[in-house]
N, C-alpha and C positions, 0 to 999 in steps of 0.2 A: 644937283639941286636938293636943298633940304626942305622937308615939309614942315609947315608950322603946326605945332601941337598946341591946342588951346587948353587952358587950365579950367577944370571942371570942379564944382563943389563936391564934397563927400557928405552924403546924407546917411544918417544912422536910423535904422528901423528897429525900434524897441517897444515891446508891449503894444503893438498896433499903432504907434505914433511915429511920424517922420520927424527927426530932429536934425537940424542943420548944424554941422560941426564947423569949427573955425579953420578946417583943413581944406586944401585944394590939391588936385593931382591932374596930371596930364591925361588926356584921353588915350594916349599910347602906352601908359604904364600897365604893368601886369597886376592881376588881382592880388597876388601874394604881397606886392609892394604896398598896396592899399591896406591890406590886412595888417601889416606891420605898423603903418602909420596910426591906424585906429587903436591897435594894442598899446602903443606908446601913450595914448590918451586915457588908458584904463578900461577900454571896452573889451568885451570878449566876442569877437566876430566868429560866425560860423558859415556865412555865405557872403560873397562879394560879387556884384554884377554891375555892368554898365548899362544905364538906362538911356537909350538913344533918343527917345522922345523928349527928355528933359536935359540931355547932355550933362548927366551927373552920375557919379558913382554911388551905388546904394549898398550899404553894409547892413546885413541882418544880424541881430544879436539875440541871444536867449536871455541875458541878464546884463546888468551893468554893475560896475564896481565904483569905488571912489575915483573920480576922474580929476585930472589936473587941468584947470581952466581951458578945457577943450570945447566940448559940445555943451550947448545949453539944453537943459531938460526942465521944462516948466511943469511937467506932470509929477515930478518927484515930491513926495511928502516927507516931512521930517519924522524921524523915528522918535520914540519916547525919550531917548537919551539926548536928542537934539532940541527938545522943547524947552 
């Protein structure tokens, strides 16, 4: 008999903010797999954990880089070059 694995959102914790990414992962996946998915979006993860209370993966980052249409970050301000 096969167990049903539910798809859980991947949240990114950056600069004290929780940002919902466009990615989902199974609750049975390994943290290394989650880390690779987030890296593909341009983030630099340093810790990955599963939050049982919210049924979500939480990835902590120290900083962010230019991301590809992955996570939304409403706290990002334009640099002088972007103004």
